[in-house]
C-alpha positions, -999 to 999 in steps of 0.1 A, spaced: 544 78 -261 520 75 -235 485 87 -235 481 104 -205 495 138 -212 469 137 -239 444 132 -215 455 154 -186 452 183 -213 413 173 -221 405 173 -187 420 206 -178 404 219 -212 374 201 -198 376 219 -167 376 252 -175 351 249 -204 329 240 -172 339 268 -153 337 296 -183 301 281 -186 287 279 -151 247 280 -162 253 254 -189 276 230 -167 249 235 -137 222 225 -161 242 194 -173 252 184 -136 213 184 -128 202 164 -157 229 138 -144 223 140 -106 185 140 -109 184 99 -115 211 95 -93 191 114 -65 165 94 -67 182 60 -69 201 70 -39 171 80 -20 154 49 -32 184 27 -24 191 42 16 150 43 23 149 4 9 178 -10 31 166 12 59 131 -1 62 139 -32 49 126 -59 81 162 -71 84 168 -102 111 184 -77 136 155 -52 133 136 -73 141 151 -87 166 157 -54 185 117 -50 180 109 -78 200 136 -81 222 146 -45 229 185 -44 246 180 -79 260 196 -107 250 171 -133 248 130 -136 250 118 -164 275 84 -176 274 64 -206 283 51 -228 255 20 -234 278 26 -272 276 33 -278 311 73 -286 321 79 -310 290 107 -312 265 102 -292 235 118 -286 202 124 -257 183 143 -236 156 170 -213 166 150 -182 152 114 -198 170 98 -199 137 87 -237 146 83 -255 175 66 -287 189 70 -314 212 97 -344 204 88 -373 181 70 -401 200 59 -376 232 25 -383 246 -1 -354 238 -5 -326 265 -40 -310 269 -30 -273 271 -63 -266 294 -48 -289 323 -12 -287 317 8 -276 352 28 -245 355 65 -240 343 94 -225 362 106 -201 336 130 -182 355 147 -216 363 158 -220 325 176 -184 327 215 -187 322 233 -180 360 239 -146 365 211 -131 344 188 -102 353 154 -97 335 121 -75 330 86 -93 325 58 -82 300 26 -89 307 -4 -78 284 -42 -72 294 -71 -62 276 -89 -35 291 -116 -3 288 -103 25 297 -116 62 300 -105 90 274 -118 128 271 -144 115 244 -157 87 264 -142 51 268 -119 31 245 -109 -6 241 -70 -9 246 -46 -31 259 -25 -23 291 14 -38 292 26 -41 326 61 -40 319 92 -16 335 95 6 303 121 27 326 148 -3 324 177 -1 299 165 -35 287 138 -22 269 157 4 249 151 -2 210 113 -22 214 99 10 231 114 45 238 100 72 256 91 102 235 79 130 260 75 133 298 87 107 320 89 71 326 60 59 354 76 59 392 45 47 409 14 22 408 -10 48 394 15 62 366 10 48 333 27 61 299 9 57 262 17 55 229 14 85 208 -11 72 187 -37 65 217 -31 99 231 -40 119 202 -70 94 188 -81 92 229 -79 134 229 -53 129 262 -20 145 268 7 141 293 -7 147 325 -41 136 319 -56 108 340 -76 78 326 -97 55 348 -97 17 344 -134 3 342 -142 -21 361 -120 -21 392 -122 20 388 -85 22 388 -72 56 379 -40 60 364 -17 93 353 -2 97 322 31 110 327 50 101 292 43 95 260 62 62 240 62 46 208 71 9 198 96 12 170 80 -18 150 41 -5 151 38 36 152 -3 29 154 0 12 188 -26 20 210 -15 5 247 -8 16 279 18 12 295 26 5 334 51 -11 362 45 -49 367 18 -50 397 1 -20 388 -27 -33 370 -35 -72 370 -29 -74 409 -56 -49 418 -79 -55 392 -78 -93 405 -85 -80 440 -110 -58 433 -130 -90 413 -124 -113 443 -141 -85 464 -167 -75 443 -187 -103 424 -198 -77 399 -162 -70 388 -153 -89 363 -116 -105 364 -92 -97 339 -80 -115 312 -41 -113 309 -23 -125 283 12 -151 290 40 -133 304 72 -132 287 108 -126 303 131 -104 288 164 -115 296 201 -97 299 227 -128 305 263 -118 308 276 -139 284 244 -139 260 222 -169 254 238 -196 234 221 -228 217 235 -245 246 211 -225 271 181 -227 246 182 -267 242 185 -266 280 155 -248 281 136 -261 260 138 -295 282 119 -275 311 91 -265 284 103 -235 277 110 -216 244 134 -190 240 144 -166 212 183 -157 217 196 -129 197 229 -146 193 217 -177 183 193 -162 155 220 -144 142 246 -167 144 223 -202 139 240 -235 147 245 -264 118 210 -279 112 233 -314 127 231 -295 160 193 -287 158 171 -316 164 139 -304 146 158 -295 112 178 -322 114 145 -343 106 131 -317 85 158 -315 62 151 -290 34 114 -284 46 117 -252 63 127 -226 37 154 -199 42 128 -172 41 140 -154 5 117 -139 -14 121 -135 -49 114 -107 -69 80 -104 -84 76 -95 -119 62 -60 -112 97 -51 -97 122 -66 -120 104 -43 -145 101 -13 -128 140 -19 -118 144 -23 -156 126 7 -170 144 28 -143 182 17 -153 167 30 -187 156 63 -176 187 66 -161 202 62 -192 181 83 -213 180 114 -188 214 123 -197 210 129 -234 204 163 -242 231 173 -218 261 169 -238 246 177 -271 240 213 -266 274 215 -249 296 201 -281 277 226 -305 285 253 -277 324 244 -276 328 242 -318 349 270 -321 370 259 -289 374 228 -308 383 240 -343 408 263 -330 422 230 -310 426 219 -351 444 246 -364 467 242 -337 476 206 -351 448 186 -326 435 154 -343 402 137 -344 409 117 -316 419 147 -296 388 164 -301 366 130 -292 391 135 -257 381 167 -250 343 163 -251 349 128 -234 366 144 -208 341 172 -204 312 142 -199 335 127 -175 338 157 -153 302 167 -154 293 133 -149 315 131 -116 304 161 -105 268 154 -111 271 116 -95 292 132 -59 260 159 -61 234 132 -67 247 109 -45 247 138 -16 215 154 -22 200 120 -22 213 113 9 202 146 24 168 144 11 165 110 28 175 126 63 153 152 62 119 133 49 128 104 73 101 110 99 73 118 71 92 80 53 89 62 88 49 80 97 39 63 67 55 30 67 44 26 104 77 20 116 110 32 126 143 25 106 164 23 137 194 36 120 201 49 84 213 17 65 243 35 40 259 8 20 288 27 6 291 -1 -19 257 4 -32 264 43 -32 296 38 -51 279 14 -80 254 46 -81 275 73 -84 299 53 -109 266 45 -133 261 85 -128 297 89 -140 292 62 -169 258 79 -179 278 113 -182 305 99 -202 281 77 -227 257 107 -229 290 131 -241 301 99 -268 278 111 -295 282 146 -295 325 136 -291 319 113 -325 303 143 -343 328 169 -329 353 147 -338 340 145 -374 333 180 -382 356 199 -403 379 229 -388 363 254 -411 327 242 -398 340 242 -364 353 279 -363 323 293 -387 297 283 -364 279 269 -394 256 238 -384 248 226 -421 219 209 -431 212 169 -426 184 146 -435 166 131 -408 172 92 -413 143 74 -429 154 41 -416 151 48 -378 115 54 -376 110 24 -394 129 3 -373 113 21 -345 82 10 -353 90 -26 -363 105 -25 -325 73 -10 -308 53 -37 -321 77 -62 -319 78 -53 -281 45 -49 -274 38 -87 -290 67 -100 -268 56 -83 -236 20 -93 -244 31 -128 -254 53 -128 -222 22 -120 -197 3 -145 -208 25 -173 -206 37 -162 -173 72 -153 -185 88 -122 -169 119 -121 -189 103 -117 -217 73 -93 -203 107 -72 -192 127 -75 -228 94 -67 -247 88 -38 -225 122 -24 -228 122 -33 -268 87 -14 -269 100 22 -250 128 19 -273 110 16 -304 92 49 -293 123 62 -285 133 56 -324 101 75 -337 103 105 -313 126 126 -341 101 123 -366 70 129 -340 89 160 -329 94 168 -367 53 162 -374 48 188 -342 65 212 -359 42 214 -384 12 221 -365 25 254 -356 18 275 -386 -15 289 -376 -7 292 -338 4 326 -323 39 343 -327 56 324 -295 41 288 -296 47 287 -333 87 296 -327 86 267 -298 76 238 -322 93 248 -349 125 251 -326 117 220 -310 119 202 -347 147 225 -362 167 211 -327 160 173 -328 189 164 -317 185 185 -283 142 182 -282 142 146 -289 169 135 -259 147 157 -234 116 142 -246 130 107 -241 140 117 -203 105 129 -197 88 99 -217 110 77 -192 102 91 -162 64 90 -170 64 56 -186 75 36 -153 49 60 -132 20 53 -154 33 17 -154 34 10 -120 1 32 -115 -20 12 -140 -7 -17 -122 -15 -6 -90 -48 7 -101 -61 -25 -114 -47 -43 -82 -68 -21 -62 -97 -26 -83 -92 -63 -84 -90 -61 -43 -122 -42 -42 -144 -67 -64 -127 -93 -38 -139 -70 -4 -175 -85 16 -190 -54 29 -207 -63 62 -232 -38 62 -244 -13 29 -221 17 26 -233 48 44 -250 28 70 -237 20 108 -258 -10 127 -268 -7 165 -271 -43 174 -282 -56 209 -276 -90 225 -301 -114 229 -295 -108 273 -302 -71 271 -332 -56 283 -358 -35 264 -349 -5 284 -313 -10 272 -322 -13 240 -338 25 242 -309 39 258 -287 27 234 -310 44 205 -307 77 225 -272 70 229 -266 68 190 -283 100 180 -273 120 206 -232 114 200 -229 104 160 -231 135 136 -243 131 104 -270 101 111 -302 103 93 -333 82 90 -335 52 115 -350 17 110 -356 -9 135 -353 -49 132 -355 -77 146 -340 -114 148 -363 -144 138 -359 -181 151 -381 -212 161 -379 -232 192 -354 -221 216 -333 -193 206 -295 -206 195 -279 -174 207 -290 -181 241 -293 -222 246 -263 -228 216 -252 -261 236 -274 -290 240 -301 -285 212 -322 -253 195 -342 -246 171 -334 -237 131 -350 -218 100 -342 -226 67 -351 -208 37 -354 -235 10 -333 -228 -18 -349 -241 -52 -327 -264 -77 -326 -259 -111 -316 -231 -138 -315 -194 -122 -318 -212 -86 -287 -234 -83 -252 -220 -88 -236 -241 -116 -200 -233 -102 -208 -255 -74 -209 -296 -71 -209 -316 -99 -201 -303 -130 -188 -270 -117 -146 -279 -131 -158 -289 -164 -179 -255 -167 -150 -235 -152 -124 -251 -178 -146 -234 -207 -154 -200 -190 -133 -168 -198 -125 -144 -169 -155 -120 -176 -181 -149 -185 -170 -163 -148 -174 -128 -133 -211 -124 -149 -219 -162 -132 -206 -153 -97 -224 -117 -99 -257 -140 -104 -283 -146 -75 -281 -179 -78 -241 -174 -72 -236 -139 -51 -245 -157 -15 -226 -187 -17 -194 -169 -5 -186 -172 30 -198 -140 44 -201 -121 76 -224 -98 88 -224 -68 114 -254 -86 126 -274 -118 138 -298 -131 109 -290 -163 113 -276 -189 86 -315 -184 67 -305 -142 69 -339 -134 75 -347 -100 95 -380 -87 111 -388 -54 97 -407 -29 77 -402 -4 46 -376 17 69 -353 -9 64 -358 -12 24 -349 26 24 -322 28 53 -305 -3 48 -311 -21 15 -314 15 -6 -344 -2 -22 -367 27 -28 -398 10 -42 -431 19 -30 -446 -12 -47 -421 -35 -21 -430 -12 10 -467 -14 1 -460 -53 5 -445 -50 36 -475 -33 48 -500 -58 40 -480 -86 55 -460 -100 23 -422 -107 29 -398 -88 5 -374 -110 -12 -338 -96 -23 -325 -129 -38 -346 -137 -66 -327 -173 -63 -349 -184 -34 -381 -179 -54 -402 -200 -73 -435 -190 -89 -437 -160 -69 -430 -179 -35 -410 -190 -13 -402 -221 10 -395 -211 47 -388 -244 71 -384 -241 104 -377 -269 130 -389 -262 168 -369 -279 190 -368 -269 223 -339 -267 253 -344 -285 282 -329 -252 297 -354 -235 281 -376 -235 308 -402 -207 299 -408 -222 261 -403 -259 272 -437 -259 292 -456 -244 263 -439 -268 238 -431 -308 253 -420 -332 240 -402 -343 206 -394 -312 181 -417 -304 151 -411 -292 118 -432 -272 97 -428 -258 63 -448 -230 48 -448 -215 14 -450 -176 12 -458 -152 -11 -435 -131 -13 -424 -94 -35 -394 -102 -51 -367 -73 -52 -345 -68 -84 -313 -90 -88 -287 -62 -78 -301 -70 -40 -294 -102 -38 -256 -94 -25 -272 -72 2 -250 -80 35 -265 -101 62 -304 -101 47 -317 -121 20 -356 -115 35 -374 -90 52 -401 -106 72 -432 -87 87 -436 -93 121 -474 -101 117 -463 -130 89 -436 -142 117 -463 -143 141 -489 -158 120 -461 -189 111 -453 -195 147 -420 -181 148 -402 -158 177 -390 -124 170 -371 -100 191 -360 -68 188 -321 -70 173 -312 -31 166 -317 -2 144 -300 7 108 -290 43 109 -281 62 71 -247 79 79 -230 104 61 -195 89 71 -182 62 99 -181 70 133 -150 89 144 -128 77 169 -141 105 195 -175 96 185 -168 54 187 -158 66 224 -187 88 234 -211 63 223 -190 32 242 -194 53 275 -229 57 269 -233 18 265 -212 9 297 -234 30 314 -267 7 313 -244 -27 312 -229 -45 283 -260 -53 260 -252 -31 227 -226 -24 203 -222 -1 175 -212 -15 141 -196 5 109 -188 -2 74 -153 12 67 -148 -2 34 -115 -16 17 -87 2 35 -69 16 1 -49 45 18 -17 23 10 -20 19 -26 -38 57 -28 -6 70 -12 20 47 -33 1 64 -64 2 98 -54 43 91 -44 46 79 -81 29 111 -95 49 133 -75 78 114 -84 73 116 -122 63 154 -120 89 163 -103 115 145 -133 91 159 -155 94 195 -140 132 188 -137 139 171 -170 117 200 -187 128 226 -168 166 217 -180 158 212 -212 151 248 -218 178 263 -204 197 243 -223 177 255 -254 182 289 -242 218 283 -235 219 267 -276 196 297 -292 213 328 -277 220 340 -316 182 334 -322 173 350 -290 197 381 -297 181 386 -332 149 386 -315 162 419 -290 180 430 -323 143 436 -340 127 449 -313 108 421 -296 101 430 -262 107 408 -233 78 393 -231 80 374 -262 113 362 -246 96 347 -217 65 331 -235 87 312 -256 105 298 -231 75 289 -216 64 273 -246 95 257 -251 91 239 -219 54 225 -224 64 210 -257 93 192 -243 68 182 -209 37 175 -226 51 151 -259 73 135 -236 39 128 -210 20 116 -237 44 95 -253 56 78 -217 14 69 -215 15 53 -242 49 35 -231 39 24 -198 6 7 -203 28 -24 -221 44 -34 -192 14 -28 -172 -9 -48 -194 13 -76 -195 18 -82 -159 -17 -80 -155 -21 -109 -178 4 -128 -159 -18 -122 -129 -50 -133 -151 -32 -167 -158 -28 -170 -122 -65 -164 -116 -77 -182 -143 -57 -213 -131 -67 -210 -91 -100 -207 -108 -100 -235 -123 -88 -259 -98 -115 -240 -73 -144 -230 -94 -159 -203 -66 -122 -184 -65 -125 -151 -82 -112 -143 -119 -114 -108 -119 -82 -92 -130 -91 -58 -141 -68 -37 -160 -81 0 -149 -62 29 -164 -53 56 -133 -68 86 -150 -61 110 -119 -24 104 -119 -22 106 -158 -45 136 -158 -21 152 -130 12 144 -157 -7 151 -190 -24 186 -177 -11 198 -144 30 190 -146 31 206 -183 16 237 -175 34 240 -147 65 235 -163 58 259 -188 47 287 -166 76 282 -142 98 282 -175 83 319 -182 83 335 -152 122 327 -142 131 338 -178 155 366 -181 144 395 -187 178 410 -198 197 398 -228 235 410 -236 236 417 -272 266 402 -291 283 402 -324 268 368 -344 290 343 -360 294 347 -397 
């Protein structure tokens, strides 16, 4: 006998039951659709934003067939890979000096019948609403269809004359300009009208102007030829976007290479020839990787936990449904239905609602991705091009949703099949003792999984980390019923509504535990990623080397600047920057001829001699450094790297010129405004002519050794007359005031030298700039205004700011993770509250019958939601820490390996808890879930007869 008629009836019963209980069915569908929605949106977003080769080619070529360019070596034969990742000259070819190479006739390499447009950038300074800005002007006929896909018009029109340009939207925003505004190219003073706004699909944050070929570079060169005071342009290399009738083949590329031309062909890159036809690849063998990227340990772990979350989120969906349908299932038994048919009806319900949830989730995921596409593109900094929808992947996601629905109905189906007909008809649930074995197994799994993940982290085994994390989370899941039961005992001293909510959660653990597990799974994944990301952020912050102290801007003048230019520059800064405070002037110091001016044929040097021995020499450099590093822990290495002896052994940059000795001339204002050292004794020392040493490692017995080599350049006519003959070397032992050790890392300054002390030991000095304490770094408008003021008296001054490490991307990632977990937590808790309300209609009816006001029912619903959300968030936080810590242990292992090979490399790999994210999840989200549940709880309840 065929089983199809039986299943047909089961599906018919399930469909009618779903339509009869629309509210409960909607909740079940939402429970299944929620993870499907998230995975669908993530899949489409990832695929659309993934920089595939085709998208990269479109961003670089537009709609052209190929990009031709000169290699800069003259008309000599070249070899290249099909995608132009690597190129070079053939073996045995003579070396070519690019500075003396002849021109290359690039258009002669185009295929017959081709048409092209040229692209040539030139750096320039243009006027803005606020002042002036340094940007790039590109000569490119933007109106040509060949450019479409590379650059597109957003608003306005394309240039139609030599005095018209289009600008990127980001430049218009930062410059305070709009379509119709005029901007002037500084130097030749050529004025252009902005007639449109454009965007580069691959770089939405680009600051650029686009003009037709011949509109900028040629008239600029002509103006420079007429007027010697106008600096000539410095344009970049010209490139040709070529559209050929039959495309650009590999044979065309090889022919162009023979003429010294490089070619990036769309056809060749997408369908490359075999390596045997590529001379460079044939010789290299497997030396060039295919560009495939392996998934990181973090991605693998997150994906594994996401799959587990999808399975768990639908857990409570059918536990209530089966209980609500017990009478119907009992009637099925009285009509001759066996246990298999009862199970089939429940499973069919899972298939029906799972299928609806899967389809709804996929559709909603596609809709939300389309709706929020502009926001995602703006955050990523590039356009998708087209939404990359892969039917096979979406079908797999929908099937997972369907399978989740069926699996969620499996346990209720088994329970329903075991119930007697009498139990089903009377509605009595019976009393079942909780399993005593399951919590023990859960504790063992939690401890074993945690240990396994930690071992995997220390051993660098990603599979162990993934497996251990999942086992640990499953262990927590197994303990949830016991935890829920324990929570129920905490309500004895609470008011009525929270006491009832806690007891209801403990009494109906079959409904509460899966809901808590769903919230826990969502929060665990988020906490894992957030904890890992917070640790990486702290690591990057530690590795970041600033060029100025925080809260400081520096006005710097060049050696060629006149004294009056310095005064005008200070006035410009003080008039145009908001929020600046005290000023501290400082100067440069040197011996002999100034190396900033006479750097080719000899100049003097100043050296602050570092003593040797303990507390002076860095043990992580020189002989014995590797042996020492092998016995250091990461914390011990970090402490050693932070000592004055090692702290300035890094390769450090500086926003101003203080020489290799890092000595500036200044007074007490430099201490307070720049070094942030508020020490009256140090200020008095400077006033008395005693230098202040910020790095104690250079002092011995309160003194430093200053060695100066007074070499004078032949071109330094003024000073050479005073110091003829050979260079002389002087060594001075100076008493110094030694600052505390924490000031050894002050960017750019190792010692502050009073002016009279510099004069006494025969060193040359000159004003170099001013430090200002600032409440915030200069805005784009302020920077442009200052630059415009500087330009009025020449180019001898510039403004430097310390913007700190850019952490915007990481902050946004943490915010998105917190919002995602919050939405899932709200959804799971709210849906579970709805299921609890549907399951507890008899109890609510009893409350109404005994005169309970609607306020009690609302607060009861709110506290039921709060209990589920808060319990799940707290357990998820604990479960999410395990994979995060294990992954950081893998990073620590790699960092220690690198440090022992190069002892000066940092091994700092912190584990940082993202308390803001955890606080948002642990406090704000559960409270919000409870308030929403209380707000939308029904005020009226229809009284029904209770089952007896």
